[in-house]
TIMI-120209 format. One record per atom (N, C-alpha, C, CB): x, y, z; residue in one letter. Coordinates in steps of 0.05 Angstrom, whole numbers, plus 5000, padded with zeros to 4 digits. Glycine has a CB too. Example, Ala and Ser with C-alpha at 12.3 -4.5 7.8 and 13.67 -1.06 7.14 Angstrom:
526448865156A 524649105156A 526449345156A 522649115181A 525749555142S 527349795143S 525850015157S 528249885114S 
//
This chain:
099231238226M 100831068243M 100030778240M 100631158272M 100230728221T 099230418213T 101930258200T 096330428186T 104130348208G 106430228191G 106629928198G 109330388196G 109129858190S 109429568192S 109629468224S 112129478175S 108829218227T 108829118255T 110728898259T 106129028263T 112128818241S 114328618244S 116328688266S 115928598218S 117228538285L 118928588302L 121528678291L 119228388318L 122328608273D 124928648260D 124428928247D 125728418239D 122429028235D 121929278224D 121529498244D 119829268208D 120129448265D 119129618282D 121429708305D 116629478294D 123429588310T 125629648326T 127329808312T 126929428335T 128230068326P 129930238311P 132530158312P 129830488319P 133530038284A 136029938281A 137830118268A 136029698268A 138730318278P 140130508261P 142830428251P 140330768274P 143930558235M 146730468226M 148830538250M 147730658196M 148630348267I 150630378291I 151930078295I 149030478320I 154230018300G 155129798305G 154029658329G 157529828306G 154529408328R 153029218353R 154729298378R 153228838347R 157229338378R 158729428398R 158129668414R 160829438390R 157429878392M 156430128406M 153830108420M 156230358387M 151829958406A 149329918413A 149529778440A 147829758392A 151129588443S 151429428468S 152629598489S 153129158463S 154229818483W 155529948501W 153730188508W 158330018493W 152230308495I 150330498501I 148430378518I 149130608478I 147330088516E 145330008533E 146529898560E 143729808519E 149129928564S 150529828586S 150330008607S 153129768581S 150429948636P 150430148654P 152230398654P 150930028676P 154530348643G 156730578636G 155630738616G 159530468627G 154830618592G 153630788571G 151530958581G 152430638549G 149530848595L 147030998605L 148131228625L 144830768622L 149831168639V 150531368655V 151831628641V 152231238674V 153731558620C 154431758605C 152231928586C 156431648590C 150031758581L 148031908565L 146632088585L 145831708550L 145831998611F 144932198629F 146632408636F 144332078651F 149132368636A 151232558645A 151132778623A 154232408647A 150932698600L 150932868577L 148433048579L 151132708550L 145932918583G 143533068585G 143733258606G 141432898589G 144633208629L 144733398653L 147033598646L 145433238682L 148933548632A 151133758623A 150033978605A 153533608606A 148433888586I 147134038568I 145634228581I 145733898550I 143834138599R 141834318616R 143334518635R 139934128634R 145534418649L 146734588668L 148034808650L 148834428687L 149434768628V 150635008610V 148635188600V 152034898584V 146335078591L 144135258582L 143035428606L 141935088569L 142535288628A 141235438653A 143035628662A 140535248677A 145735608661R 147535828669R 147736068651R 150235728673R 147235998628H 147436218605H 144736338595H 148836088579H 142436278608S 140136378599S 138536488626S 138636168582S 137336708622G 135936858642G 133436768651G 135637098633G 132236548636G 129436458637G 127436678628G 128836358666G 125136588628L 122836748623L 122436938649L 120336558617L 122737228643Q 122937348667Q 120337358685Q 123837608661Q 118037368672F 115737368686F 115537078709F 113437378661F 115636878693D 115536658708D 117836628730D 115636428689D 120436648724V 122436578743V 122336788766V 125236578730V 121737028759S 121237238782S 118837168799S 120837528771S 116637068785L 114237018803L 115036788821L 111436928787L 116736558810F 117136348828F 119136448850F 118236088812F 120836668847R 122436748865R 120836888890R 124336918852R 119137038880Q 117437188899Q 115636998914Q 115737398885Q 114536788903W 113036588918W 114736408938W 111636418898W 116836338928S 118836208947S 119936398971S 121336118931S 120236658966D 120836818987D 118336869007D 121837058976D 116036898994R 113636969011R 112836719028R 111037058992R 113636449017L 112936229036L 114836189058L 112735989022L 117336289053V 119236269074V 118036519100V 122736339058V 117836759088L 117236949109L 114636929119L 117637199102L 112436849104R 110036869115R 108936559125R 108237009095R 110036399113G 109036129116G 106536049100G 108436079144G 106535769094P 104035689076P 101435759084P 103835409073P 100735789108A 098435839117A 097536139109A 098535769145A 099536309103H 098836579095H 099636619063H 100336799115H 100036439052F 100736479025F 098436559007F 101936239014F 096336409006Y 093936478991Y 092436709003Y 092036248989Y 092636908997E 091137149008E 089437278985E 093237369022E 087337418993P 085437538974P 087137788965P 082437628989P 087137818935G 088838048924G 091337958916G 089238278942G 092637718923Y 095137638920Y 094837428897Y 096337528947Y 096837498874F 096437288850F 098037048855F 097337408821F 096636818857A 098036568857A 096136378848A 099136488883A 096236258825D 094736078811D 095435778811D 094836168787D 097735728823Y 098835458825Y 097635338851Y 102035458825Y 096835068847P 096234888867P 098834858887P 095434618853P 098234758909P 100734718927P 102834548922P 100134658951P 102734378903G 104734178895G 107434268894G 104134068870G 107434468872Y 110434558868Y 111134798891Y 110934688834Y 109434908904L 109835048924L 111434948948L 107635118928L 111234708953Y 112634558976Y 115634578963Y 111234208984Y 115934528939V 118834528926V 120134798929V 118834448895V 118435038922L 119835318927L 120035368956L 118135568914L 118335248976L 119135309004L 121535179013L 117235239023L 122134949000A 124734799006A 127034958996A 124834518992A 126635068971L 128835208956L 129335468971L 128035258926L 126935618980G 127235858999G 128635809021G 124935959008G 127935609034K 129435569060K 132435519055K 128235329076K 133135319039A 135835279029A 137435499024A 135735129008A 136235639008S 137635929000S 138036089021S 136136098981S 136036129039R 136336289062R 138736209078R 133936279078R 138935919083V 141435799101V 143735899085V 141535449104V 144035799060M 146635849047M 147736129040M 146435709023M 145136319032S 146536559024S 144636779037S 146836578992S 142936709050G 141336949062G 139337109044G 143337139073G 139336989020E 137237148999E 135336948990E 138737268971E 133737048973P 131736858958P 133336728939P 129236998943P 132236498929P 133636278912P 134236408888P 131836018906P 136936348877S 137936458853S 136736298825S 141236438856S 136936448804L 135636308781L 136536018775L 135936468757L 139135948782A 140335678776A 138735498795A 143735648780A 138435578820L 137235408841L 134435358832L 137435548869L 132835578825L 130235528814L 129935338793L 129235758805L 131635328773K 131635178749K 132634858758K 133735328725K 133734808778L 134734558786L 132834318791L 136234608809L 130434418804P 128634168807P 127434088780P 126034228829P 126634258760A 125934158736A 128134028721A 124734358722A 130434098722I 132333958708I 132933668721I 135034138706I 132633648748I 132533388760I 130233208753I 132733408789I 128233318750A 125733198741A 125733118715A 123533358745A 127233238696D 127833148668D 129132838670D 130033358653D 131032868685L 132932608690L 130932348699L 135332678718L 129432458716G 127432228730G 125632168705G 125332358761G 124432348686V 122732258666V 123832108646V 121532448656V 126732128639A 128231968623A 128731718633A 130432078617A 129231668662A 129531428675A 126831248672A 130431478704A 124431398673L 122031248674L 121631158643L 119531418686L 121931308627A 121931278596A 123531028587A 123131538582A 125931008601L 127430758598L 126530528610L 129930798607L 125130528632L 124030288646L 121830198630L 123130348675L 120030408622L 117530328607L 118230228580L 115530558605L 120230328565A 120630238539A 121929958541A 122330438523A 123429868559A 124229608566A 122029388570A 125729638590A 119929498583R 117429328586R 115829298562R 115629448606R 115829518543L 113729518522L 115129428499L 112329788517L 117929338498T 119129248472T 119928958481T 121829438460T 119228758464P 120028488466P 122628438469P 119328348445P 123628238486S 126328188490S 127928168467S 126627968504S 127328058444G 128628038420G 129228348407G 126727868401G 127328488410G 127928758401G 129428938419G 125428878394G 130128908445T 131828998461T 134828898454T 131028928488T 134828648444R 137628558438R 138528648414R 137828268438R 136628728394R 137528798369R 138129078366R 135728728350R 137029308384A 137229568381A 137129678410A 135129668362A 138629888415P 138730028443P 136230168451P 140830248444P 134030018454I 131530148461I 131530298482I 129629978464I 132530238507R 132430358529R 134030628528R 133330178548R 136430608518A 138430878508A 136531038490A 141630778489A 135230968469T 133831118452T 131631278467T 132730948430T 129931118483A 127731218497A 128731448519A 126430988511A 130931408529A 132131608549A 133131858534A 134631478565A 134231788510A 135232008495A 133032218483A 136931888472A 131032068480A 128632188469A 127632408488A 126331978463A 128332398514I 127732588536I 130032768540I 126932458561I 132632648544L 135132808551L 135632948531L 137332678558L 135532868504L 136433048483L 134333168465L 138332908468L 132033218477N 129933318463N 129733608465N 127833208471N 130233778443P 130534078445P 128334238459P 130834178417P 125734108456G 123534228468G 123634188497G 121034118457G 124233958507L 124133908535L 126634058550L 124133598539L 128634058534I 130934208548I 130234528550I 133834178529I 128734598531L 128334908531L 126534978554L 127035018503L 124634768560V 122434848582V 123734898608V 120234628586V 125534678615S 127134688645S 129334868642S 128434388656S 131234818629A 133434938626A 133935238619A 134434808610A 132335278599V 132435578586V 129935738600V 132035568550V 127735638597W 125235748607W 125035778636W 123135598598W 125435608648G 125435568676G 122735468685G 126135818689G 121035348670Q 118635218677Q 118934948684Q 116935228657Q 116534818698V 117034618714V 115234388705V 116734708743V 114334388680D 112234168669D 113633868668D 111234248636D 116033868675S 117433608679S 116933488702S 120133638678S 116233648725L 115133518752L 112433368748L 114733748776L 110733498732L 108233398728L 108933128714L 106333598713L 110033118688A 110632908675A 112032698696A 112432988652A 113632718711L 115332538729L 113332388745L 117532698750L 111232548757L 109332478777L 107432258761L 107632758787L 106532348736V 104432198720V 105931938710V 103332388694V 108331948702L 109331708688L 109931508713L 112231788669L 110631618735A 111231488755A 108831308768A 112431668773A 106531498768G 103931338775G 103331108756G 101431528773G 103531188727I 102530968709I 104530728715I 102531058675I 106830758720Y 108830538721Y 108130408745Y 111830628721Y 107630508768A 106630398792A 104130228789A 106030608810A 102330318774I 099730188774I 099729958752I 097330398770I 100830018731A 100429878708A 102629688694A 099730058691A 105329748708A 107829618699A 108629378716A 110129818699A 107029308733G 107729078750G 105328908756G 109129168776G 105628688774P 103528518781P 101528678797P 104528278798P 098928628792P 096828748809P 096728718838P 094628638801P 097928928851R 098128918882R 096629178893R 101428908892R 094829138918V 094129368929V 096129588936V 092929298949V 098529508943L 100429678952L 101229848926L 102829518965L 101829708904R 102729828881R 100530028870R 103329628861R 098129958871E 096030138864E 095530378878E 093830018863E 095730308906A 095530558924A 098130748915A 095630478960A 100530668915C 102630838907C 102231008884C 104830698902C 101430878860G 101031008838G 098931198840G 100630838821G 096431138852V 094431308858V 095231568874V 092531148871V 096931498895G 098331748910G 099731878892G 100231678932G 101431818873L 103031948857L 101232138843L 104531768840L 098832018830L 097532148812L 095832358825L 096031988796L 095432338852A 094032548868A 095632768875A 093032458892A 098432718879I 100532918883I 100733098858I 103332778888I 100532968835A 100933068806A 098333268803A 100932788781A 096033178811F 093933338810F 094133608827F 091633188818F 095133558849A 095733768870A 097733958862A 096633638896A 099233858839T 101434018830T 100534168802T 104133828826T 098934048785K 097934158760K 095333998754K 100134148737K 093134158748P 090634038745P 090733858717P 088334278744P 092533898698Q 092833718678Q 093333428682Q 094633818666Q 093933368705A 094533078711A 091532948706A 095733048745A 089633098710L 086732958705L 086832808678L 084233178704L 088332928661L 088132788635L 089232538630L 089132938618L 090632428648A 091732178650A 090031988660A 094032198665A 087832048673L 086131848687L 084331668676L 084831968702L 082831788651P 081131618635P 082231348628P 080431738612P 084431298614A 085431058608A 086330908632A 087431088589A 087231028654I 088430868678I 085730778693I 090631058701I 083530938696V 080930838704V 080030608687V 078831068703V 080230578663V 079430358644V 081330108654V 079930448610V 083530138658V 085529918663V 084929808687V 088530008663V 084229948710L 083529858732L 080929728732L 083730048748L 078829838720A 076129738716A 076329408702A 074429968694A 078029418681R 078629158670R 079428998689R 080529158649R 081529058701R 083028858718R 081328738739R 085428978731R 079428908750Y 077728848775Y 075628698761Y 076629108792Y 074428768740L 071628668732L 071728418713L 069928908717L 073928398697V 074328208676V 076428048682V 074728318652V 079028108685D 081527948688D 081527818716D 084128128684D 080627978733G 080927908764G 078127768776G 081628208781G 076127718759A 073427638765A 073727368771A 071527688743A 072727268795S 072726988801S 071226978827S 075726858804S 070726718836A 069126658860A 070326778885A 068826368864A 073326798885S 074726898905S 074627198910S 077126818902S 073727338887R 073827598891R 070827688892R 075627738871R 069427728909A 066827798908A 066628098907A 065327688931A 064028188898W 063828468890W 064228658914W 061028518877W 063728578934S 064428718959S 067428748962S 063328558983S 068828598956T 071828618957T 072728838938T 073128338951T 071528808909I 072229018890I 071429288895I 071328938866I 068829308908V 068029588915V 069829678939V 064729598923V 070329528957A 072229618981A 074729728970A 073029359001A 075829578951R 078429628940R 078429898925R 079329388922R 076429938909V 076330168893V 075730428909V 074230108871V 073730358931G 073230578954G 075630648964G 071430478980G 077530468970L 080030498985L 081930668971L 081430238990L 081830638944L 083630808931L 082731108923L 084430668908L 080131098922V 078931378916V 079231568944V 075431338906V 078631408963V 078931558991V 081831658996V 078131359014V 083831468990F 086531508994F 087431758975F 088031248989F 086331768949A 087132018931A 086132258944A 085932008901A 083432228950V 082232498960V 083832568985V 078832478967V 084832409001A 085832449031A 088732589022A 086232119051A 089732509001V 092732618990V 092132908982V 094232428960V 090132938967V 089933218955V 089333388981V 087533238931V 087233308997V 086733469022V 088633569034V 085533359039V 090833319042A 093033359059A 094933589052A 094633109060A 095233579021M 097033759008M 095834069014M 097233678975M 093134079011F 092134359011F 091834469041F 089234358995F 091634279061Q 091234339086Q 093134579099Q 091534079100Q 095734509097P 097634699105P 097434989096P 099934619097P 096135029075F 095835249062F 093135419064F 096435189039F 091835269084G 089235409093G 086735389074G 089735689098G 087035209054V 084835139036V 083634879044V 085735139007V 081234879054G 079934639067G 078734509044G 077734709090G 077534259050P 076634089028P 074634199009P 075333859039P 072834389023T 070334449010T 071234688992T 067834509031T 073634818997A 074835038983A 076534948959A 076435199002A 077334678957I 079134608936I 077934588906I 080334338945I 075234538904P 074034568879P 073634838871P 071634448878P 073235038888R 073235288876R 076135408873R 071435468892R 077935338884F 080735428876F 081235348847F 082935298894F 080835048841Y 081335008814Y 079535158793Y 081134728811Y 077135158804H 075135318785H 076335628777H 072035358802H 077135748798D 078135998795D 080736038781D 078336108818D 082535848785A 084935848770A 084435768741A 086935678782A 082735618737G 081735548706G 080535758691G 079735348706G 078835938708S 077736158697S 079336388696S 075436208708S 081836398703L 083536658702L 083636748674L 086436628713L 084236568656Y 084636648627Y 082236518611Y 087736528616Y 080336648610S 077736568595S 078136638566S 075036728606S 079936508550L 080736578523L 081536328504L 082936778525L 081336358481T 081236148461T 083835968465T 081036278432T 085936138460S 088336008457S 090536228471S 088835938425S 091936128493L 094136278500L 096936218489L 094136268528L 096636288459W 099136228443W 099635908436W 101536348461W 097735768448A 098235458438A 097235418409A 096435238458A 098835288394F 098335238369F 096335018369F 100735188355F 093735088370N 091634858368N 089634938351N 090334768394N 086934798351A 085034868336A 084235178343A 082834658340A 084135258366W 082835518369W 085335738366W 081235538400W 087635668365G 089835888354G 089335918320G 093335758362G 088435728311A 087735758280A 085435928280A 087135478264A 083635928300A 080936128298A 081836388310A 077936018317A 083836418325G 084536688331G 085636658361G 081736898328G 088136788367F 089136738395F 088137018411F 092836708396F 087936938438Y 087437098457Y 084737238456Y 089537258458Y 082637098446R 079737198445R 078037038463R 078537168417R 076237218476P 074137108497P 073236838485P 071437318501P 072936648504D 072136368494D 069236318505D 074336128505D 068336518521I 065336498533I 064536748540I 064936318559I 062136828540G 060837088550G 060837308528G 062237198577G 060737528533P 060037718510P 062637768492P 058938008521P 062337758470G 064637808450G 065837548443G 066837998461G 064637298455A 066237078452A 066436938427A 065536918467A 068436798417V 068636668391V 066336438389V 071536548388V 064836398372T 062736208370T 062636098342T 060136338377T 061635818344V 061635698320V 058335548320V 064635468317V 057135668301G 054635558298G 052635648324G 055035218295G 053735898334G 051835998360G 053035858383G 048535918358G 054935688385I 055735588406I 058435698415I 055835328402I 059135768440A 061235878448A 063635698447A 060735968473A 066035828440A 068335638438A 068835448458A 070635778436A 068435558485F 069135408510F 067335138512F 068635598535F 064835198506H 063234978504H 063334778483H 061035068504H 063734868460L 064334708435L 066834568440L 064634888410L 068934648450G 071434508455G 071234318477G 073634678461G 069634398497L 069534218522L 068033958510L 067734368550L 065434008494T 064033788485T 065533598466T 061733888472T 067133718447A 068733558429A 070733388445A 070133728409A 072333548466F 074333378483F 072633158496F 075933568505F 070133198510A 068632988523A 068332768507A 066033078532A 067332818481L 066632568464L 069032448456L 064932638438L 071332598451G 073832428446G 074932278468G 075832588436G 074632368489T 075732238516T 073731988518T 075732458546T 071231988515I 069831738514I 070431528494I 067131798512I 071331628469A 072331438449A 075031328457A 072431568422A 076631478472V 079531388482V 078531148501V 081531658499V 077031198519A 076431018538A 075230768528A 074731138557A 073430808510A 072430528494A 074630388479A 070030588471A 076530558467R 078730438450R 080630298472R 080430688431R 081130388495S 082730268514S 081829978526S 082930458536S 079130008528W 078029758538W 078129538515W 074929808547W 078029628489R 078329458465R 081229358466R 077629608437R 083129498465S 085429458466S 086529238486S 086329688470S 085629298515L 085729098534L 084628838528L 084729178555L 082528838516A 081228588507A 082928438489A 078628648493A 084428578474R 086228448455R 088928368467R 086728628433R 088928378492R 091528318507R 093928528499R 092428008499R 093328758494V 095428938496V 095929008525V 094929188479V 098929048527D 100129078552D 098829328570D 103129108546D 097929258593E 096429488610E 098029718612E 095729398640E 101029738615S 102229958616S 102530138589S 104529888627S 102029978567A 102030068541A 099330258536A 102129818523A 097130088546V 094430228548V 094230508561V 092630048564V 095130408587A 094730708603A 096730928598A 094930668635A 099130838589L 100831098579L 099831178551L 104231028576L 099331028534F 098531138508F 095531278511F 098430898484F 094131198530G 091631328533G 091831588545G 089831168549G 093431618562A 094231908575A 095432058552A 096531888600A 097131958535V 097932118517V 095732208492V 100431978507V 093932028488A 092132098472A 090132298482A 090931878463A 089332288507V 087532468520V 089032728520V 086632378550V 091632728527M 092732968528M 092933158499M 095432898539M 093432968478C 093633078450C 090633188445C 094732838426C 088533038449L 085833158447L 085333418461L 083832958457L 085833418488G 085633648501G 087433898491G 086233578528G 089933838480F 091434058473F 090034148444F 094633968473F 089333958429A 088234068404A 085334238405A 088033828385A 083834088423L 080634188421L 080034378445L 078433928422L 081534378467L 080234558493L 081234858484L 081634458531L 079734978495T 080735278496T 082635338521T 078235478499T 083335578526R 085235628549R 087735458553R 083935598573R 088935378533M 090935228532M 093835388528M 090135038511M 095635298541H 098135418542H 100235248520H 099035418574H 101935348512E 103835198492E 105435008509E 105835388476E 106035008533R 107234788547R 105634528553R 108234888570R 103434548549Y 101634368554Y 101734068539Y 099234508547Y 103334088520L 103933848504L 106533728515L 104133908471L 107433818535Y 110233678547Y 109533418553Y 111533798575Y 106933338564L 106633048576L 106232878553L 104033008596L 105332968531A 104832798507A 107432748492A 102832928488A 108832928491V 111732868480V 112832658497V 113733138482V 113232738524A 114832548538A 113432258542A 115432668566A 110732228540G 109331998543G 109731808516G 106332078549G 110431928496L 111031778471L 114131618470L 110731998447L 115931748485A 118731658489A 118631348494A 120131818512A 117131238512P 117730948510P 116530798493P 117330828531P 115430928470F 114230748448F 116330758423F 111130868439F 118730798428V 120630838409V 121130558394V 123230958422V 120330358407G 120830068396G 119030048372G 119929818418G 117030208366V 115030188346V 115330438328V 112030168358V 115830368299R 116430548284R 114330818278R 117030408262R 111730748279P 109530928277P 110031138300P 106630778278P 110631068324F 110731238343F 113231398345F 110331108364F 115231278334R 117731428330R 117031678313R 120031238314R 115631628287W 114731858274W 113032048288W 113431778251W 111031938304A 109532148320A 111032288338A 107432038335A 113032148352L 114732278373L 116232528361L 116732078385L 117132468335A 119032678322A 117332898313A 120632568297A 114732838299I 112833068291I 112233258314I 110132938279I 111133098338L 109933268359L 112333418372L 108333108381L 114733278371S 117133418380S 117533688367S 119633248375S 117533698342V 117833938324V 115834118328V 117833878296V 113434038331C 111434238333C 111634328363C 108434118325C 112234208379F 112434308409F 114334518409F 113334088429F 116934448398L 119234618395L 118734878382L 121034488381L 117234908357L 116335138345L 114735278362L 114935088321L 112635178378N 110735328394N 112035448417N 108635168403N 113935298430L 115535348453L 117535638444L 117535048461L 118835598424H 120535798413H 118936028408H 122035708389H 117136028394F 115436268389F 114536418410F 113336208378F 113336298433V 112436428457V 114836528476V 110636238472V 116936368477Y 119136468492Y 120436708479Y 121136258495Y 120836728456V 122036968444V 120037208445V 122936918414V 117537118440F 115637368443F 115237468466F 113137328436F 115337308491Y 115037408517Y 117737538527Y 114037188535Y 119837428517S 122237518526S 122937838512S 124437278518S 121937878491Q 122138128477Q 120438328490Q 121538108449Q 117938228501H 116138438513H 116138418542H 113238408502H 118038338554S 118038348585S 119738568594S 119138078599S 119638598619S 121038908626S 122838808652S 118339198635S 125738828648P 126938898623P 126938678604P 129538998626P 127238698579P 127238498554P 129438288566P 128338648520P 128838058558G 130637808561G 132037728540G 129337578569G 133737548539D 135237448519D 132937268500D 137737268534D 132637378481A 130937218464A 131636968450A 130237368447A 134336938443W 135236638438W 134036608410W 134036398461W 134036778391T 133136718366T 134636868341T 130436778366T 134136838314I 135336978299I 132837138284I 137136808283I 132637438290Q 129937548287Q 129037558257Q 130037838299Q 130237588238P 129337538210P 127737308205P 131437518194P 129337078215V 128236808211V 125836758224V 129936608218V 125936868251Y 123136878267Y 120936988256Y 123237018289Y 121537228244D 119037388235D 118037218208D 119937728228D 119937088190V 118836938170V 117336718178V 120636858155V 117936568199V 117136308206V 114436378219V 119336138225V 114536598238F 111836608255F 110436858249F 112336588287F 111237048228G 109837278223G 109937478243G 107237228217G 109037728241T 109237938257T 106638048270T 110438118242T 104437988261A 101638048266A 100737848285A 099838048240A 098937958304K 097837748325K 096637508313K 095637858343K 095137518295D 093837258280D 094937218253D 090637288277D 097737248255A 098937218226A 098236938214A 102237248228A 098436918189W 097636668174W 099536458184W 097836708141W 102236498184Q 104036288195Q 103136178219Q 106636388199Q 102536318237R 101636228268R 099136068261R 100936508292R 097336138245K 094935998243K 095435718228K 092736178228K 097135738208A 098035528194A 099335338214A 099935618172A 100935388230L 102635228249L 100435108269L 105035418266L 098435268277S 096435188293S 094934958282S 094735408297S 094134978256M 092934758243M 094334518239M 092134828218M 097034568234V 098834268230V 098834158259V 102434318219V 099334308280T 099734198308T 097234048315T 100534418330T 094934188312A 092734078321A 092033788304A 090634298320A 092433818279T 092333538261T 094033348272T 093133578231T 096333408275A 098333218286A 097533078313A 100833368289A 096133238331C 095333158356C 093132978354C 094733368372C 091233038335L 088932868330L 089532598317L 087033008315L 091132618299A 092432368286A 093332188305A 094732428268A 095232308323V 096432128343V 093831958363V 098632328363V 092632178370A 090332078389A 088731838375A 088232338396A 088131878349C 086331698337C 087231438323C 085031848320C 089931498313R 090931258298R 093031118314R 091931348271R 093931198334G 095831078352G 095230798361G 096231238375G 092430758363W 091330518376W 092030278355W 087830568383W 091930328333R 092130118308R 095129988313R 091930288275R 096930178316S 099430078320S 100229888349S 101030328320S 098629998365L 098729838390L 097429578388L 097529978412L 095129578376D 094029308370D 095329128353D 091729328360D 096629228331R 097929088315R 100528988325R 098229228293R 101929148341R 104329058357R 103728828373R 105429258373R 101428798388A 100628618406A 100128358391A 098128718422A 098928398366D 098328138349D 101028028340D 096428208321D 102928208329A 105728118323A 107127968345A 107328348318A 107028058368I 108327948391I 107027698395I 108228108415I 104627668395A 102727408403A 103727218377A 098727478402A 104127288356R 104627068335R 107326978334R 103827168307R 109227158347Q 111927058353Q 112626908376Q 113527248354Q 110826928390S 111126808422S 110526508423S 108926978443S 
//
C-alpha cells in the first residue's frame, strides 16, 4: 500500500465523462444511487429467507420482549447472548408488528433496520470521503459517489443485511457516526460527548465496538496534551474534560442495561459470559486460526497450542502488541499533520483487521466494519486496492458460511449457490485445504492493510502539504 501519492494519480478518475461525473455527484445523482442501493436490498430481502437460525432467533427475542418486557428478558437458562442495544430495535419492531398484524415481526420487517443502517453507513462514508479528499480531487472525480457506492453496491455488505438478515451495519453506523462526531469537526465538548455517546451505544450493541477505541483515544489524547496545550487550558481542565467523557460513556452503557435488570456490577460478567460462549479457534472466520483448524478449543483441555501456549492467549498477546503498535503509529501520523478523522477511522480499520486476523472466537461477519471503514478512503489508490481485496475476501467468507448453515439448518434454507462450484472453491471436508488457503490469504490481507496503510496516509498528507 505504498503506491503513488500524487493528487492526480490518487483520485479515482475512471473512464467516465465529466458530465456523468458531475451528475452522479449532484443531489439528484446521489439520490438515484441511494435509491438503487435500497432497491437492490429490498428485492433480495423479499426473495431470500435469511439464515434460519438467526432470523428465527430475532423473531423469538422480539416476541419475548413484547410479551414479557425487557426486565424479564435475560433469565437463567434462556439463550440470549446479545447486549441490549439491538434488543431495543427488536422491541420496537415487535410492538409495531403487534399493532399492525397482531403477530411477531415478519422476515421483511426484521431485515429493514439493517437495510436502513446500510444507507446510513453509505451517507457517512460519503461525508467522510469529502473531508478526506482535497477539494481538487473532488472536482476531478466523483469521490463522494464512489465512497457511497462502495457501501451501497458492495456484494458482501448487501448479503449481510438483505439476504442473511444480520445487523452488523448497525454497529458500523454507530461507530462511523461516533468517529465523525469526534474527529471530523472542530474540537468541541458537545461534539466529543455526542461521539462518545454513540460509541457507548455501539458497545452496548456489539462489544466489537471496543476495537475502534485505541485510535480515538490517541486522537483525543494528542488534542488535549499537544495541540490544545496552552496556558489557558490547565491540567485540571483537561482531567475534568476527560473524566466527564468517561463518566458519560459509562452512564450511557449502564442506562441501556438497566431496563433489562442488569446492574452496573453485572455488566462485565455479561460480556465475559457472552465472549466465553464459543471458546473455539475460529467460528468459520477465514483468519490465522482458521488456517490452523476451525472449531477447535482455544483454551483448556485439548486446546490448540503453539509452543505450549494456548491459542486464546497467543492470539490475545499478538493482538495486544499489534494494537499498541497501531496506537503509536496513530500518534506519529498525527504529529505529521494527518487529518484527525483519517487517523481515527483508519486506526479503527487497522485494529479491526488485526483482531480479525489474530484473535480466536471470530465470526466471519466481524470484518464488516473494516470493509465499511475503508470506503471513505477511495480517493487514495492503495486504499482502493485494499478495499477491493478485503471485499472479495469478506464475500467469499460470508458466502461459504451462509451456504453451509443454510444447508444444515432445519428446515434447509435457500443456499443461493452453484453447488459444484461451491465444492471446488471451499472443499467438502471440515478443514479442507481450500478453506485453510482462503484463511491464510484473508489473514495476510488484513495484516497488510493494518501495517502498510499508514504509509499511504502519511504520504497523502505530505502530498497535500506540498500542493497547498
